N, C-alpha and C positions, 0 to 999 in steps of 0.2 A: 441595550445593556452595554456598559463600557467595560473594555478589556482592561484587566489588571494583570500584574506579574503573576498573581496566584492562578489566573486562568489563561494560559497562552492560547492562541488561535488554533482551533482544530480545523483540519481539512476535512470535508464531508464530501464523498463521491456521491453523485445523484445519478441513478440509473432509471432511465425511463422505458417501460416495457412496451412502448407504442411508437411505430416509426411514422405516424401520420402526422404532418405538421400542425394541424389544428387539434390534435388530440386532447381530449379532456384531462388524461393523465399527465401531459406535458403541462398544461395550464396550471393544474393542481400542484405540480411539482414546482413551478415557478413562483405560485402563491406562498408555497412553503419556504422557499428560499428567501422571499422578500421579507418574510417575517422572522428569519433566523437572527439571533443576537448576533452582536458584533464578533463575539468570541467563537463564532462558528461560521466557517467560510466554505459556502457551497459550491461545488464544481461540477458542472454537468459533463458526464463522459459519454460521448456517443457510442452506440452500439450497431448501428445499422449496417455500416461497411465492413464488419467482422466477417471473413470468409468463414463457411461452415467448419467446424472443428473436425479435423481429420488426423489422426495421430501419425500417421506417415509424415505429415509436413513438420512435425516436432522433431523429427530424427536428425535433420541438418538445420538449415537457417529457416527459422519460422516465418510466416507472413509479416510483413512490416506492421500490418495493422493489429495483429496479435501482440507484437511486442510492444507497440505503443500503448495499447490497452492496458497491457500487463504493468508496464511502467507507470502508467497514470494511477492506477489502483494502489500500487506501492507506495505512492506518494501521500496517500490519504489516511486519515485515522479511524474512519468508519464509513459505512455505505448506507444510503437511504434508497430503497427501492420503491418506485411509485409506477404502478402497473394496472392495466385493464385485465379483463378475463377473457380468454379464448377457449371455448369448449370444455369449460369448467377447470382450466388450469392456466398456466402461464403462457404467453406468447412464445414462439419459436425463437425469435430474435434474443429474447431475454435468457432462456434456457441455453442457447448457443454461447451467449456471453459468460455464462456460469461455467460452461465446459471449458471455454477458452482460457478463462482466468484460473481454473482449478487444476490445470495440466501444465506441464508434464507432472507425473506422480511425484509427490513430495515437495513440489515447488508452487503450491497453490497461493495466490497472491491474496486470496480471501481469508485465509487461515487466521483465526483470532480475532478478525476486525468485528467490532460492535455493528449490528444492523438494526434498521427501522423498516417497516413495511406499510405502505399505504396503497389499498386498491381502490380502484375507481370505475364507476359504471353508470350509464345513463338509466339504468334499471333501479328498483328499489334494493335489491339485493346487495349492492355494493361490492360486486366482484368478490364475494366470500371465497368461493372456490379457489380463485388465483392466489388469494391471500394465504390461505391454508397449504397450498400447494407448493408455494414459495419457501414457507416456514419448514417444510419438510426436507427441502435440500439443504438448509443450515445444519442440520445434525451431522451430515458427512463432511460439508465444508468447514466445520467447526467455528462457525459465526455465532456469538451469542446475540440473541435478538430481543429487542425490547418488547415485553409481553403487555404492558399497560402505559398508555391508553392505546387500545386497538384503534385501526382507521379503516373503516369502510364506507367510502364516499359514494353514497346513492344519488340518484336523480341529478347527475352532475350537471345536466344542461340547464337545469333550472336554477343552479346555483351561481352560474357564471354569466357576466353580461357578454355583449358582442365583442368587447375587447379582452376577454378571458379574465376579468377582474372577477373576485369573489363579491357577490351582491348580497348574499345572505349573512346577517350579522352573527348569528350563532355559528355558523361554518367558519367564518374568519376567526372568531375567538378560540374555536376548536383547533384550527390549524395552528394558531400561535401557541396555544398549550402544549400541542404535540411536539412541535420543533423545539420548544424549551424543555420538554421532557426527555426528548432525545438526547440533547446535549449533556444533561444530568446523567443519563444513562451511559453514554459514552465515557464520561469522566469517572463514573463508578466502575466500569469494567476495565478500562484502561487508565488508572491513575498516573501511570508514567507516561501518557501522551504528552511530552514536553519537549525541552530542549534536547534531551538525548536521543529522542525518537527522530526528531529532525535531523540530528547528527548522523544518525545510523542510516538514513536515506542518503545523506551526502557520502557516507563512508562506502556504499556500494558504487557509487559513481567513481570514486577515487579508486577503488579496486579494479574498474572496468579500464581506466586510464593507465594503471601501473601495467596490466598484462598486454597492453598495446606499445609498451615501451616508453611512457610518459610519467615521470615521477614528480612533475610540478606540483599537482594538487595533493600528492602525498606529503611533501616537503612541507606544506602549510599546516598540516597537523601533527607533525613529527615533534616531539619536545626537544628542547635545547638545554633543559635542566636536568639535574640528577635526582633520584636514580633513573636509568633507563636500560632495558635489557632486551635481547632478541635471541630466541632459540630458533634456529633455521631447520627447514625440512632436511637439511643435509647432515644433522646431528650435531652440528657445532653451535656455540653461543657466544655472545658478546655482551660487554657491559660498558656503559659510558655513553652519555647523549650523543656526542660529536662522533664516536666510532659507530654506533648504531646508525645515525643518520646517513653516514657515508656509505654504509653497508646497502641500506635500501636504495640509494640512488645507484650503486653500482649493479646490483641485482636487476634493477628496471632496465638497463642497457642490454641485458641479454635478451629481452622480449622484442618482437616485431610486431608491427601493425597487422591487424586480422585477428587478434584474440577477443575472447569474451569470457566473462565470470559472473558466478552468482553466488551470493553469500546465503546460506541457510543457517539462520539465527535459531538455535535451539533454546538458548536463554540469554537473556540480557536485563540489565538493571542498573540503576544510577541512584547513590545516595550521597549527599554532601558534595564533596569534591572528587568523589571516584565514581567511575562506571566501568562496565565490562560487557563484553558479549562472547559467547562461545559456541560453536557450532561447525559446520562444514563449508568450505570454499570450493565450488566446483568451477574448474577453469579449462578452457580450450585455448591453447596458446601456440604461438609459434616462436621457437627458440633456437639458440645456436646461431653461428655465422650464415648458415643457408636458411634460417627461419622454418625448420623442421617443425610440422605439426605436433602437437603433444596434447594429451588430455590428463588431467591429474584432479584429484580431490583430496583436499588437506583438512585436517582437524586443527581448528583454530581457536585460540583464547587471545584476546586483546584487552589490555586494561588502559583507561584512560584517566588523565588528571585534569581538573579545571585550572588553566592558566591563562591569566589575561582575557577573561570572560569566554573562552572557548576550550574545549575538549582537545587535549593533545595525547597522542599515542606514546606510553611509556614502557610498555610491555608487549611483545607479541611471541606467541609460541606456535608453531606450525610444524605438523609432521604428517607424512602420507597416511591416508585413512586405511590403505590396504598393507600398511607396514607392520 
Protein backbone atom coordinates (compact mmCIF):
# COMPACT_ATOMS: atom_id res chain seq x y z
CA UNK A 1 0.00 0.00 0.00
CA UNK A 2 1.42 3.41 -0.93
CA UNK A 3 1.35 6.10 1.72
CA UNK A 4 -0.56 9.24 0.73
CA UNK A 5 -1.08 12.59 2.41
CA UNK A 6 -4.52 11.38 3.46
CA UNK A 7 -2.89 8.48 5.34
CA UNK A 8 0.13 9.65 7.34
CA UNK A 9 2.35 6.93 8.71
CA UNK A 10 1.16 5.45 12.00
CA UNK A 11 3.59 4.18 14.64
CA UNK A 12 2.50 0.78 15.97
CA UNK A 13 4.16 -0.49 19.15
CA UNK A 14 4.56 -4.27 19.12
CA UNK A 15 4.80 -5.95 22.53
CA UNK A 16 5.68 -9.64 22.53
CA UNK A 17 4.64 -11.56 25.65
CA UNK A 18 7.37 -14.18 25.41
CA UNK A 19 11.05 -13.57 26.22
CA UNK A 20 12.28 -16.72 24.47
CA UNK A 21 14.42 -15.80 21.45
CA UNK A 22 12.79 -18.42 19.20
CA UNK A 23 9.27 -18.06 20.59
CA UNK A 24 6.34 -18.69 18.30
CA UNK A 25 4.79 -15.40 19.41
CA UNK A 26 7.83 -13.41 18.26
CA UNK A 27 7.87 -15.21 14.92
CA UNK A 28 4.18 -14.48 14.36
CA UNK A 29 4.74 -10.85 15.41
CA UNK A 30 7.52 -10.55 12.82
CA UNK A 31 5.27 -12.14 10.21
CA UNK A 32 2.59 -9.56 10.95
CA UNK A 33 5.10 -6.69 10.77
CA UNK A 34 6.36 -7.98 7.41
CA UNK A 35 2.80 -7.79 6.05
CA UNK A 36 2.00 -4.32 7.42
CA UNK A 37 1.11 -1.69 4.81
CA UNK A 38 3.60 1.12 4.18
CA UNK A 39 1.42 3.49 6.18
CA UNK A 40 1.84 1.40 9.35
CA UNK A 41 5.33 1.30 10.87
CA UNK A 42 5.82 -1.51 13.39
CA UNK A 43 8.17 -0.81 16.28
CA UNK A 44 9.15 -3.72 18.53
CA UNK A 45 9.48 -2.47 22.11
CA UNK A 46 11.25 -4.94 24.38
CA UNK A 47 9.92 -5.68 27.87
CA UNK A 48 12.33 -8.29 29.21
CA UNK A 49 14.64 -5.87 31.03
CA UNK A 50 11.91 -3.92 32.86
CA UNK A 51 12.37 -4.16 36.65
CA UNK A 52 9.29 -5.47 38.45
CA UNK A 53 6.93 -2.62 39.20
CA UNK A 54 7.34 -1.20 42.70
CA UNK A 55 5.50 2.01 43.51
CA UNK A 56 8.28 3.07 45.88
CA UNK A 57 10.60 3.47 42.89
CA UNK A 58 8.25 5.98 41.25
CA UNK A 59 8.55 8.35 44.19
CA UNK A 60 11.87 9.80 43.05
CA UNK A 61 13.74 9.07 39.84
CA UNK A 62 12.23 5.91 38.31
CA UNK A 63 14.46 3.20 36.81
CA UNK A 64 15.90 4.20 33.45
CA UNK A 65 14.31 1.16 31.79
CA UNK A 66 10.87 2.29 32.96
CA UNK A 67 11.38 5.82 31.63
CA UNK A 68 12.65 4.53 28.28
CA UNK A 69 9.70 2.15 27.93
CA UNK A 70 7.17 4.86 28.78
CA UNK A 71 8.77 7.28 26.35
CA UNK A 72 8.72 4.69 23.56
CA UNK A 73 5.01 3.96 24.03
CA UNK A 74 4.23 7.70 24.09
CA UNK A 75 5.76 7.98 20.63
CA UNK A 76 3.34 5.41 19.19
CA UNK A 77 -0.24 5.68 17.94
CA UNK A 78 -1.40 2.18 18.93
CA UNK A 79 -0.22 -1.11 20.43
CA UNK A 80 -0.24 -4.65 19.06
CA UNK A 81 0.08 -7.38 21.68
CA UNK A 82 1.30 -10.80 20.53
CA UNK A 83 1.41 -13.27 23.39
CA UNK A 84 1.45 -16.91 24.44
CA UNK A 85 -0.63 -18.24 27.33
CA UNK A 86 0.84 -19.08 30.72
CA UNK A 87 -1.45 -20.83 33.21
CA UNK A 88 -4.61 -19.66 31.44
CA UNK A 89 -3.46 -16.02 31.57
CA UNK A 90 -0.81 -13.65 30.25
CA UNK A 91 2.90 -14.04 31.02
CA UNK A 92 4.26 -12.16 34.02
CA UNK A 93 6.61 -10.06 31.88
CA UNK A 94 3.70 -8.70 29.87
CA UNK A 95 1.63 -7.93 32.96
CA UNK A 96 4.63 -6.13 34.43
CA UNK A 97 4.94 -4.03 31.26
CA UNK A 98 1.28 -3.04 31.57
CA UNK A 99 1.83 -2.09 35.22
CA UNK A 100 4.93 -0.02 34.44
CA UNK A 101 3.24 1.80 31.56
CA UNK A 102 0.03 2.51 33.46
CA UNK A 103 1.74 4.14 36.45
CA UNK A 104 2.03 6.57 38.22
CA UNK A 105 -1.72 7.15 38.62
CA UNK A 106 -3.09 9.57 36.06
CA UNK A 107 -0.03 9.28 33.80
CA UNK A 108 -0.69 6.05 31.94
CA UNK A 109 1.04 5.93 28.57
CA UNK A 110 -1.57 3.43 27.35
CA UNK A 111 -4.63 5.63 27.91
CA UNK A 112 -6.67 5.99 24.73
CA UNK A 113 -4.32 4.00 22.50
CA UNK A 114 -6.09 1.56 20.14
CA UNK A 115 -5.01 -2.05 20.65
CA UNK A 116 -4.89 -5.30 18.76
CA UNK A 117 -4.40 -8.77 20.29
CA UNK A 118 -2.95 -11.91 18.77
CA UNK A 119 -2.52 -14.99 20.96
CA UNK A 120 -0.24 -17.83 19.90
CA UNK A 121 0.08 -21.42 21.06
CA UNK A 122 1.54 -24.75 19.88
CA UNK A 123 -1.76 -26.33 20.97
CA UNK A 124 -5.08 -26.23 19.15
CA UNK A 125 -6.78 -23.85 21.60
CA UNK A 126 -4.78 -20.86 20.34
CA UNK A 127 -4.06 -19.36 23.78
CA UNK A 128 -7.68 -18.29 24.18
CA UNK A 129 -7.20 -17.72 27.92
CA UNK A 130 -4.40 -15.17 27.53
CA UNK A 131 -6.26 -13.39 24.75
CA UNK A 132 -9.31 -12.84 26.94
CA UNK A 133 -7.29 -12.08 30.10
CA UNK A 134 -5.40 -9.36 28.25
CA UNK A 135 -8.62 -7.85 26.95
CA UNK A 136 -9.84 -7.53 30.55
CA UNK A 137 -6.98 -5.17 31.38
CA UNK A 138 -7.98 -2.81 28.57
CA UNK A 139 -11.13 -1.83 30.46
CA UNK A 140 -9.09 -0.13 33.17
CA UNK A 141 -6.29 0.97 30.84
CA UNK A 142 -8.88 2.71 28.64
CA UNK A 143 -7.59 1.09 25.47
CA UNK A 144 -10.15 0.54 22.71
CA UNK A 145 -9.39 -2.93 21.35
CA UNK A 146 -10.24 -4.23 17.89
CA UNK A 147 -12.98 -6.84 18.27
CA UNK A 148 -12.93 -8.42 14.81
CA UNK A 149 -11.17 -10.25 13.42
CA UNK A 150 -10.11 -12.13 16.53
CA UNK A 151 -6.74 -13.87 16.28
CA UNK A 152 -6.10 -17.17 18.05
CA UNK A 153 -3.12 -18.81 16.35
CA UNK A 154 -3.07 -22.50 17.29
CA UNK A 155 -0.73 -25.28 16.14
CA UNK A 156 1.94 -22.63 15.70
CA UNK A 157 4.78 -25.10 15.25
CA UNK A 158 3.08 -26.58 12.21
CA UNK A 159 2.48 -23.18 10.61
CA UNK A 160 6.11 -22.02 10.61
CA UNK A 161 9.18 -23.34 8.81
CA UNK A 162 12.65 -23.65 10.35
CA UNK A 163 13.38 -19.98 9.59
CA UNK A 164 10.19 -18.75 11.23
CA UNK A 165 8.41 -17.96 7.96
CA UNK A 166 4.71 -18.76 7.67
CA UNK A 167 4.37 -21.76 5.37
CA UNK A 168 0.58 -22.14 5.58
CA UNK A 169 -1.10 -20.11 2.82
CA UNK A 170 -4.35 -19.60 4.72
CA UNK A 171 -2.49 -18.39 7.81
CA UNK A 172 -0.42 -15.96 5.74
CA UNK A 173 -3.59 -14.53 4.19
CA UNK A 174 -5.22 -14.25 7.61
CA UNK A 175 -2.24 -12.35 9.05
CA UNK A 176 -2.31 -9.92 6.14
CA UNK A 177 -6.03 -9.33 6.60
CA UNK A 178 -5.56 -8.87 10.34
CA UNK A 179 -2.85 -6.21 10.12
CA UNK A 180 -4.77 -4.30 7.45
CA UNK A 181 -7.92 -4.42 9.60
CA UNK A 182 -5.91 -3.18 12.56
CA UNK A 183 -4.72 -0.14 10.63
CA UNK A 184 -8.31 0.69 9.68
CA UNK A 185 -9.33 0.28 13.32
CA UNK A 186 -6.61 2.64 14.52
CA UNK A 187 -7.62 5.31 12.03
CA UNK A 188 -11.28 4.90 12.96
CA UNK A 189 -10.61 5.28 16.68
CA UNK A 190 -7.99 8.00 16.33
CA UNK A 191 -8.81 9.99 13.19
CA UNK A 192 -6.57 12.76 14.50
CA UNK A 193 -3.46 10.55 14.42
CA UNK A 194 -1.67 12.89 12.07
CA UNK A 195 0.68 15.85 11.99
CA UNK A 196 -0.64 17.42 15.20
CA UNK A 197 -0.27 14.17 17.15
CA UNK A 198 3.35 13.96 16.04
CA UNK A 199 3.82 17.62 16.95
CA UNK A 200 2.44 17.07 20.46
CA UNK A 201 5.01 14.34 21.07
CA UNK A 202 7.65 16.89 20.06
CA UNK A 203 6.01 19.47 22.33
CA UNK A 204 6.62 17.31 25.41
CA UNK A 205 10.35 17.12 24.62
CA UNK A 206 10.41 20.90 24.12
CA UNK A 207 8.82 21.39 27.57
CA UNK A 208 11.49 19.11 29.07
CA UNK A 209 14.24 21.23 27.48
CA UNK A 210 12.63 24.40 28.79
CA UNK A 211 12.56 23.40 32.47
CA UNK A 212 16.25 22.56 32.09
CA UNK A 213 17.01 26.12 31.00
CA UNK A 214 17.18 25.47 27.25
CA UNK A 215 14.81 27.61 25.18
CA UNK A 216 16.30 26.71 21.79
CA UNK A 217 13.71 24.07 20.84
CA UNK A 218 10.84 26.29 22.06
CA UNK A 219 12.06 29.21 19.94
CA UNK A 220 11.67 26.99 16.88
CA UNK A 221 7.90 26.68 17.43
CA UNK A 222 7.10 30.19 18.72
CA UNK A 223 5.30 32.40 16.21
CA UNK A 224 6.80 35.59 14.87
CA UNK A 225 3.50 36.65 13.34
CA UNK A 226 0.58 38.49 14.93
CA UNK A 227 -1.50 37.96 16.96
CA UNK A 228 0.40 36.34 19.83
CA UNK A 229 -0.50 36.34 23.54
CA UNK A 230 0.85 34.93 26.79
CA UNK A 231 -0.90 34.77 30.17
CA UNK A 232 1.74 33.77 32.73
CA UNK A 233 1.42 31.87 36.03
CA UNK A 234 2.27 35.16 37.77
CA UNK A 235 -1.00 36.68 36.64
CA UNK A 236 0.33 39.12 34.03
CA UNK A 237 -0.18 38.93 30.29
CA UNK A 238 1.66 40.06 27.19
CA UNK A 239 0.66 40.73 23.60
CA UNK A 240 2.76 40.85 20.46
CA UNK A 241 4.89 38.16 18.84
CA UNK A 242 8.31 39.67 19.59
CA UNK A 243 7.40 40.59 23.16
CA UNK A 244 6.04 37.11 23.90
CA UNK A 245 9.01 35.37 22.28
CA UNK A 246 11.39 37.45 24.37
CA UNK A 247 9.51 36.61 27.56
CA UNK A 248 9.73 32.87 26.87
CA UNK A 249 13.50 33.16 26.44
CA UNK A 250 13.99 35.21 29.63
CA UNK A 251 11.84 32.87 31.70
CA UNK A 252 13.80 29.83 30.49
CA UNK A 253 16.98 31.41 31.88
CA UNK A 254 15.55 31.11 35.42
CA UNK A 255 15.66 27.29 35.23
CA UNK A 256 18.70 25.10 35.87
CA UNK A 257 19.69 21.61 34.72
CA UNK A 258 18.10 18.71 36.59
CA UNK A 259 14.41 19.44 35.91
CA UNK A 260 11.70 17.20 34.50
CA UNK A 261 8.17 17.72 33.25
CA UNK A 262 5.12 15.79 32.10
CA UNK A 263 2.23 17.08 30.01
CA UNK A 264 -1.10 15.54 31.00
CA UNK A 265 -3.20 16.27 27.93
CA UNK A 266 -6.90 16.29 28.81
CA UNK A 267 -8.13 17.49 25.43
CA UNK A 268 -6.48 18.23 22.10
CA UNK A 269 -7.71 18.82 18.60
CA UNK A 270 -6.70 20.25 15.22
CA UNK A 271 -8.86 21.66 12.48
CA UNK A 272 -7.69 23.52 9.41
CA UNK A 273 -4.90 25.91 10.37
CA UNK A 274 -5.61 25.90 14.11
CA UNK A 275 -4.91 23.40 16.89
CA UNK A 276 -4.93 23.39 20.66
CA UNK A 277 -4.31 21.31 23.75
CA UNK A 278 -5.42 21.83 27.31
CA UNK A 279 -4.49 19.98 30.46
CA UNK A 280 -1.93 19.92 33.25
CA UNK A 281 1.82 20.41 33.21
CA UNK A 282 3.54 18.68 36.13
CA UNK A 283 7.11 19.87 36.64
CA UNK A 284 10.02 19.32 38.96
CA UNK A 285 12.40 22.22 38.43
CA UNK A 286 15.46 23.93 39.83
CA UNK A 287 14.95 27.69 39.80
CA UNK A 288 16.52 30.89 41.05
CA UNK A 289 20.18 31.80 41.49
CA UNK A 290 20.89 28.75 43.63
CA UNK A 291 18.84 26.26 41.63
CA UNK A 292 16.37 25.68 44.46
CA UNK A 293 14.23 22.54 43.87
CA UNK A 294 10.55 23.26 43.24
CA UNK A 295 7.53 21.21 42.20
CA UNK A 296 4.57 22.74 40.41
CA UNK A 297 1.45 21.78 38.53
CA UNK A 298 0.06 24.26 36.03
CA UNK A 299 -3.25 24.35 34.22
CA UNK A 300 -2.30 25.01 30.62
CA UNK A 301 -4.03 25.92 27.38
CA UNK A 302 -1.96 26.39 24.24
CA UNK A 303 -3.15 27.40 20.78
CA UNK A 304 -1.14 26.79 17.61
CA UNK A 305 -1.41 28.05 14.04
CA UNK A 306 0.00 26.46 10.90
CA UNK A 307 2.74 28.70 9.52
CA UNK A 308 5.22 27.71 6.80
CA UNK A 309 4.14 24.07 7.04
CA UNK A 310 4.53 23.72 10.81
CA UNK A 311 2.57 24.44 13.99
CA UNK A 312 3.60 27.63 15.80
CA UNK A 313 2.65 28.60 19.35
CA UNK A 314 0.45 31.71 19.26
CA UNK A 315 -1.20 31.63 22.70
CA UNK A 316 -0.33 30.15 26.08
CA UNK A 317 -2.32 30.50 29.28
CA UNK A 318 -0.87 28.88 32.39
CA UNK A 319 -1.84 29.25 36.03
CA UNK A 320 -1.16 27.23 39.21
CA UNK A 321 -3.52 24.26 39.49
CA UNK A 322 -3.81 24.81 43.24
CA UNK A 323 -4.26 28.53 42.91
